[in-house]
N, C-alpha and C positions, 0 to 999 in steps of 0.2 A: 516598636516593630517586634514580630514574633514569627515563629516557624511556621504558623498557619499560612502566613503571607507568602512565604517562600514556597510552600507546597501548592498554593493556589497559582503561583507563577508558572508551575509545571503544566497547568492546564491551558495556557495561552497557546493558541495554535501557531502563531507568527512571532518570530523574534522581534521584540520591540526595538525601535531606534535607540541607539545609545545616547546618553547625554554628553555634553561637551564642556571641556575646560575652556576658559576664556581665550578666544582665537588670537588676540593680540600677543599673548604670551608665547605663542609658538612661531609666530611669523607667517602662519598659514593664511592666505587671503580669505576675507570674510565674504560668504555668499549670503548668509541670512543673519539679520540682527533684529532681535525682539527685545525692546526695552533695554534692560541692562545686560542682556546676554547675547553673545555672538557665536556664530557656528561657521567653521572653516570649509573650505573647498574640499579637503581631503575626507571630511566626514560625510558631506552630501554625496560625493561621488561614491564613496563606499556604500552608503545606503541605496543609492540608485542601482548598483551593480548587484547588491544583496537582494533587492526586490526582484530583479531579473532571475537570479538564481532561485528564489523562492517559488518562482512560477516555472521552473524547470527549463530555463532558456539561457543561452549565452548572451551577454551584452552586445558582443560584437555581431551576433546573428540577427539582432533585431532591426527593423526598419526604423527610418528616422522619425516617423509618426509614433511608432511604439516608444522609442526612446524619449520623445518629448512628453508623452503621457506619463511614463515613469517619473521623469524629472519633475513635472508638475505636481504629482502626487506626493513625491518626496519633499518637495519644498513646502507643501501644505502640511506634512507630518513635522517638519522641523519647526515651522511656525507654531504648531501646536505644543511642541516641547518647550519652545521659548515662552509661551503663555503660562504653561505649568510652572516653570522655574520662577518666573517673575511672581506668580501668585503665592507660591510657597514661600518665597523670600519675604513678602509682604506679611505673611502670617507667622514668620519665624520658624517655618518648618522645612526649610530648604536643605540645611547642612545635616551632617551625621555625627554622632558621638564616636569616639575611638572604638568603643565596643560594637557599635552598630556597623562601622566599617569593617572591623575584623570579621564579623559574622557574614557580611556581604562578600568580602574577598574570599572567605572559605567556600562559600556556595559557588562563587564564580570559578574558583580553582577546580572544584569537583565537575562542574559543567564543562569547563574546558578540557579537562582530562578525559571525560567520557566521550566528548566529540573527537578528540585527537586519537583515542583508542579505536573508535569506530572507523575513522578515516584510514588510519594505519592498516587495519585488518582488510578493509576494502581494497586499498591500493596494492597491498601485497598479494591479494588474490590474483590481480591482474598483471603484477610485474614483481617477480620475486627479488629483484635487484634493488627495489625501493628500500631506503634506509630510514631510520628515525630522523635523522637530520633532514632528509628530503621532505618529509611530511611537515616538520616544524617550519622549514624555510617556505614551503608553498603556502602554509596558513598565514605566515607573516606577510607574504607578498599580496595575499588576498584581503589582508586586514583582519582576519580572524585571530586576534591576539588574546592574551589573558587580560590585558588592560581593557580591551573591547568588551569582554565578558563581565568585567568588574563595572565598567560604565553602565552596561545594560542592566546589571543587577540594581544599581542606583536608580536608573530611570524606572524600572519597575516598582521599586519601593516608593518612589515619589508619586507614581500614579496611584498606588494604594493609599498614600497620604491624602490625595486629592479625593479619592472615594470617601474616606473618612470625614473629610471637611465638607464635602458638598453633595455626596451621593449616598450617605448612610441610610436615608429614608427610602431608598428604592428596594421595593419588595415585589416579588412575583407571585401571582396566584398559581394554582395547579393548572388551570386552563391556559394561562399565559405561558407557562413551562411547556405544556404539551404543544402549543402553537410554535414555540421556538424549536423544539424537537422536530416537528414536521417540516418546517421551512428550512432549517439549517442542516438537517441530516437525512430525513426520509425522502423529501421530494427530489433532491439532487440524485440520489441513488435510484429512485424509481424512474426518473427521466433517462438515466443512463442505461439501466438494465432491464426495465420491464419488457421491452421489445427486442432485446439483443442478447439472447442466451449465450452465444459464443464469447462475447466480451465479459458477461457475468462469470462464466466459468474460468476464463483466462485470468481475470483480475481478483476474483473472490475464492472460487473453489480450488483452483489448482495451486494458489499461493497460500491458502489457508487464512485469507483476510475476512474481516467481518463486513457485512452490508446491513444497512438499516432498512432495506427493502428486499423481499424475496419474490422473484417472479412466479406467476402462477403455473402449475402444471408439473411441478417436481413430485417425484415419489422416492421413498427409500427402498433400496434393494439390498438383499443380503444374498449370500450363496453358499452352496456346498460345493467344494472342489474334489471331484473324484480323481485319483491319480491313475495313470495308465499302468497296466501290468508290466512289471519288469522285463518279461519275456518279449513283449510287444515293443518296448522302448529299445531293446537290443536289436531287433529286426529293423527298426526305423532309423538306425544310426546313420546309414547313407543319406536318407532323406533329410535328417536333421542337420547332418554336415553340409549338404547341399544348400539348405536354407541359410545356414550360418554364412557361407561363402558368398552367396548372392546378396545378403543383406549388407555385408561389408563392401562389396562391389557397387551397390546401389548408393551407399553413403559416399564413397569415394567420387563416384560420377556426379553426385549432387554438389559436393564440396568444390570439385573442379569447375563446374558450371558457375557456381556462385562466385568463385574467385575471378573467372574470366568476365563475368557480367560487370564486376566492378572496375574493369580496366579497358575493355574494348570500346571503340568509338562507333563502329559500324555493327549493328545488332546481327547482321548476317554472319559475322565471325562466330556467333554463338551456335550456329546450327549444327556443327559437328558435335559440340558438347551436348546439345539437346538429344541429338540422335544416339549418342552413347548412354545418355541417361534413360531414354526410352527402352533401349535394348536391355540395360541392367534391370529396369523395372519389369519388363516382360519376363526376364529370367527369374526374378524374385517371385512374381506371381505364380509362375509355373512350379517353382520349388515349393511354394506354400501349398498349392493344390495337391502336388504329389505327396507331400507329408500328410496332408488332411485325408486323403484317399487311404493311405496306410493306417492312419489312426482310427478310421471308421470301424475297424475290426473290433474296437472296444465298445461300440455303441450297445450291443445286445446286453453286455454286463451293466453299463450305465443305465439302460432302460429298466432293468431289474431293480436297481438301487432306487431309481426314481419312483418306481411303483411302490416300493416299500416306504420311502419317505412320504409320498402322498398319502398312503393309507394311515400311517402314524399321525400325520397332520390332521386328518379327518377324525382321528380318535382323540385329539386334544393334546397330543405331545408338543411340548414347546419346541420351537424351531432350534433354539440354542442347544438343547439336548441332542437333537439329531446332527448338529454340526459336530459335537463332541464325537459322535459314533462313526459318522460317514466321511467327514471332510478332512483333506490333507492341509487345509487352511483354517486355522482356529480363531480367524479374526472375529468372527461373529458368534463365537461361543459365549461372549459376554453379553448378557441382556441389556447392559447400559449402552452398548454401541448401537446407535439407531439404524445403521446402514449408510450406503453411499447414495448421494442424490442422483437421480437420472431424470433427464428432460428429453422429450421427443426431438427437440431441435439441437440437442447437444451434439457437437462434432467429435466427441472423444469416445465413441463406442464403435465396435466393429460391426459389419453387416450381420454376421452370425449372432452377435449379441443382440442386436436390434430385432432380429427375427424371433429369438426366444422371448425377449421382453414384450413383443407385440402380442404374445398369447396371454399375458398377465392382464386380466380384465379387472379383478377385484383383490382387495387386501386379503393376503393369506394364499394367493394362488402360487403354484410352482410350475416352472417352465419345463419343457422337454429338455433332454441333454444337449448342451451347446459345446461343440468341439473347440479346443484352443491348444496351443502348443504346449502349455503347461499343465493341461489336464482337462477334464470334462465338467462343465459348470452346471449346476441346478440352480436356477435364478428364482428368488423368492420375493414377492411383492410384500414388504413388511408394513408399510404405512405411507400415507401422503405426508409431504412436507408442508408445514403451515406457511401459506403465502401472505403476501402484503407486508405491513409495517413490522418490523422487528419489535418484539415485546422486551422491554427493558428489564434486567434483573435489579435487585434493590442496590447493588453496588453501582451499576451503570446509571440508575436514576439519581443516586446521590452525586455522582461525577456530573451528570447533566445539570442537576440544580446549581451546582457551582459554576459551571459554564455559562448557564442562562443568567445567573445573577451578575456574573462578570460582564457579560454582553449588555445587559440592561443598564448597569452602571457606566459602562463605556459609552453607551448611547447618550445618556445624560451628561456625561462629561464632555463629550464632543460638541453637544449643543451649547454648553456653557462657555466652551473655548471660543466658539464662533461669536458668541455675545460679548465676550471680553476683549476680543481682538482690537476694537476701536480704542481701548484704554491704553494701548501701547504704541509706540512708534515702531513700525515694522518696515525694514528696508531689505530688499532681495536683489541680487545681482547674479541673474542666471547666466549671463555672458561669460562669466569666469569658468563655467563648468566645461569640461571636456567631454564632448558628446560622440566622440569616435569610438 
């Protein structure tokens, strides 16, 4: 055993089922027996519920058909574990030395501690009264114990031992690895995001996540933010204050309507809340228009600056230099910053911003001034966003190669496990399982 295997285990996308001590020793009813190894009710039920958790669902919320599908899948997994344990025992590779167990337990402790810390921080965000004891107790009730992580570490190591014994000759060509990348990563993202820009922006752009497929039609935008003159902002204080008040009132009306919607039985009871929300929305819109009308006084100044910027761009001045000179926002003074992605189907831009962006036909174009409460924007079409399949970096390709190799070896091992099943007496007793 070596550290390379422990690092490879971190690449596994799903927690492998844990191995099991002999069921007779614990008095736990046996649900699965494979040759010389038995697996108890508590283990199989834990795995069933963990599979539901892994799919983002509560076991109790599943239909009977869904529960039975998970049960059958789990039984197959446990049978596979049993075949592995029997095969390794035959080869004298089942057990671990004291040093090997010490390393496995150390890694299990680190994994458990990280999981515990992440859960504690998450639960504290939602409830400041949560204690460390509460987290530990909840994990124990759910079966996520240090012993489980230790058994899981042993199960992973046994799997790698099976790879060494029976799958060492599995090698992937570059074309096979590329096919694995397309099928496993690219095509699922393409199916989900290619024609659904709002979902792409919600799940990828707004959360800072990575996607292996980028929809067509995105362009990078940068901007110069021209501040309003101080004197104009002083004059606009009444309009700004009115906008602040109406925004707060609108939020309060929305919250009240949402809270009522969660409790009322007759939807007609929501009509007063909806009327209040609509009234607040109209007030907020009017406040925004009043502020905009006041701030229009700065447009001549902004148009002069826009003309200067446009002339300097035609002369070859880098946009980043113009950001340094004219913008109150230095975000795009760094040439390494590509800009913010914009798509015509994006729901995250205001109507005024869209009007300005619509005038940008070619890379290097600059928009007319666009009014906003924080200043006046000059939008710049910096580049097109490369669409289609995400091009892997060297680091990503190396990680992909390890994942693809693991998947290919796992496919070989699963086929062998199916072929070996007739060599062992396999007994299952699903009726013992609690399906509620």
